[in-house]
C-alpha positions, 0 to 999 in steps of 0.5 A: 828046361835047364841042363846042368853041366860041369863045364860049358865052352862058348865057341866052336872054333879052334880054341873052343874045340881044343879046350873041349878035347883036352878037358874031355881027355881029363874026364870032365863033363864038357858041353860046347855050344856054337851059334853056327857050325864047328869051325865055321868062323876064322878057323875055317879059311885061314892060312893053316900056318903053325909058326912059333917063329912069328913071335914079334907081336903086331904091336911093335915099333913102327907098326902104327906109323906104317899102318897110318901110311897105308890108310889112304891106299885102298890096296894096302895090307892094313886098313882101319875103317873110319868110324866113331867107336869109343872101343876102337879109340881105346884099343888104338890108344893101348896099341900105341902104348904097346908099340915100343921096344920094351913091351915088344921084347917082353912079348916075344918070349911069351909068344915063342913059348906058347908057339913051341909048346903048341908045336909039340902038341900038334906033333903028338896029335899028328903022330896018333892014328886017330887024326889026319889033318895034313900036318907037315913041318917044312918050315916057312920061307919069307920072300922079299922083292925090295932091298928095303924089305929084305933088310928089315926082314934080316933085322927081324930075324936077328932080333928073333935069334936073340931069343933062340929062333933059328933062321937062314938068310938066302940070296936070290940064288939060294931062294931059287935052289929052294923054290923054283916057282919064284919070279925074277923080282924076288931078291932074297929070303929068310927061311924059318925051319921050325914052322909047320902047316896044316889044313885048318878046317880039317884039323878042327873037324877031326879034333871035334870028332875026337873030343866027342869020342872022349865024351864031349857034347858039341851043340851047334846052332846054339846061340848064347842070348845072355847070362844069369849071375848070382854074387860073383858067379855065372849061374845060368847061360841062356841060349836059343836051345835052352838054359845051361847051368854050368859049374865053370864057363869058358869064353872062346868066341874069338872076335865076338868075345867083347860082345858076349862079355858085355852081357857080363859087364866085362870089357875085353879090349879086342878088335875084330880084324878081317882077313881074306883067303883065296883057295885055288886048285894046285897049279903045276908050279905050286910052291913046295913049302909055305911062303910069305910074300913079305912086302904084300903081307900075303901067306901062301900055303900048299894044302894037298890038292889045294893052294891057299893065299891069305892076307890083309888086316882090316879093323872094320868091326864085325863086318863080314862084307867082302872088299873085292879090291883087297881080294884083287891085291892078294891075287896081284901079290901072288903074280908078282912073287910067283910064276904060273899064278894066272888062270888058276881054278878058283875054289873059294874066296873067304873072309873071317874075323880074327880077335886082336888084343892091343898088345898082340898077346892072347887073353887067357885066364880066370876073370877076377870079377866072375870066379867061374869064368875063364877067357880064352881069346885075343889070339890075333893071327895066331889062333890056329898056331896057339889052339892046342896050347890054349886048350891045354892051359885052360884044362890045367887051370880048371884042374887046379894044376900049375899052368905049363906056361906063366899066364901073368902076361896073358891075364884078363884084367891086364888092361884095366 
């Protein structure tokens, strides 16, 4: 039996749930379908960082060179699995083209505008009595244990200052006044006061509950099998729980977006980038603010009674296996930068797949080939950070309003 819907959202991660919430708030009839459970993918175990300061895209000068140097190191933060994959080759070619000064400088103000707009929306949600998701704005402290890494971090901070990002460079003594848990190997740091953090799975579940209270219908264990199209429109979405006949479709399936889009003959240049997190019971020497262990590319986030370490970026396709050497490297980094990080009570080892575009910008907007399809994917490591503003922008597109942020740099067909 077919079900008629105003708007069908495919994907129950932070992007899909935020979109459902802002559409339901406007009074739209919204159905969200998710093949697993709400927030079961990358929205579950990420570092929970809300970081407008993280506005330098992954595709930046030197990124590809550094990545190639790391390829032979099994413990490195970045890895590309050798395989014959034309889509990966195309992605790397576009990534190479984006790793230049000009594209990077054009991307920074876009990411910064998205990040700051999202922070405002997070603050609105946190201020309401309807949600509790551990939101705190305590900033983000980057730690360095090498002079070369510290100097590079200062260069990046100066670059961001050109775009209005406030930061404070701290020497070793300044770091220890702010965070007592660091080891003697830490020689300096940079503090970004704009940033915040939260408990990611709690945020997604709480917002899903609130979306349902506004009238959204969230259907889990509902997998999309294919589509029916008529002219330049999606006429039906075929799922394991029956067919849906929506007026509009929002594709928010993260790392699986290229697979789903392929059924529509739409090519999305997105690669799945695997990341890991280790969650432990909070030790007595817990850090008081979120940290970034810079040379090791590991984020450390206090989450109430828990402490989470997250890191690595593996371009391995849709592979959810756990590489224990990567997990061990994250644990080792924690011990190098922070005291009291041995013998911790393990709660969970997790891995998830982020959706990464070649230029480091998300893909948000209407498809030109299918007039009732909107894509919201490719957020990379900023999916949680940019969830609310992405949902808001999609709701503005569907309501015929001028988007709060210019979507031209984020358009679906920009890689064609």
